[in-house]
N, C-alpha and C positions, 0 to 999 in steps of 0.2 A: 366090461365095455367102458370105453373112455367117454367123457361127457362132451368132447369136442364135436363129433358128428351130429349129435342131437342139437347142440347149440347152433351149428351151421344150418341145420334144417329149420330151426325156429327162426333164425334171421332170414332164411330164404322165404318162409311163409309170410313173415312180416313184410318183406320186400314185395311179394306178390300181392298181398292185400293193399299195400300202399299204391302200387302201380294200378291195380284195378280201381281203387278209389279215385286216382287222378284221371283214369280213362273215363270213368262215369261222370266226373265233374266236367271234363272236356266235352263229353257228349251233351250234357245238359246245357253247357255254354254255347255250343256251336249249332245245336238243333234248331233254335228259333232263327238264327241267322240264315241257315240253309233253307228253312221254310220261307223266310222273307225273300231271299234271292230267287227261290224257285217261283214264287207267285208274282213278284214285282220286278223282275229284271227285264229291261227293254229288249236286249238281244235275244233272250229266250222267247219272248212273245213275237218278235219280228220273224224269227226263223221258223 
């Protein structure tokens, strides 16, 4: 077996882990803003 497919799979798993970590960071960054906008946005309370 050649080492190229295993290397590609390792790179793919690293990419998946990195994207999952970025997604989690974006969720933790945007969740307080979404909660703040949901509780204190004037158009949401007027409608």
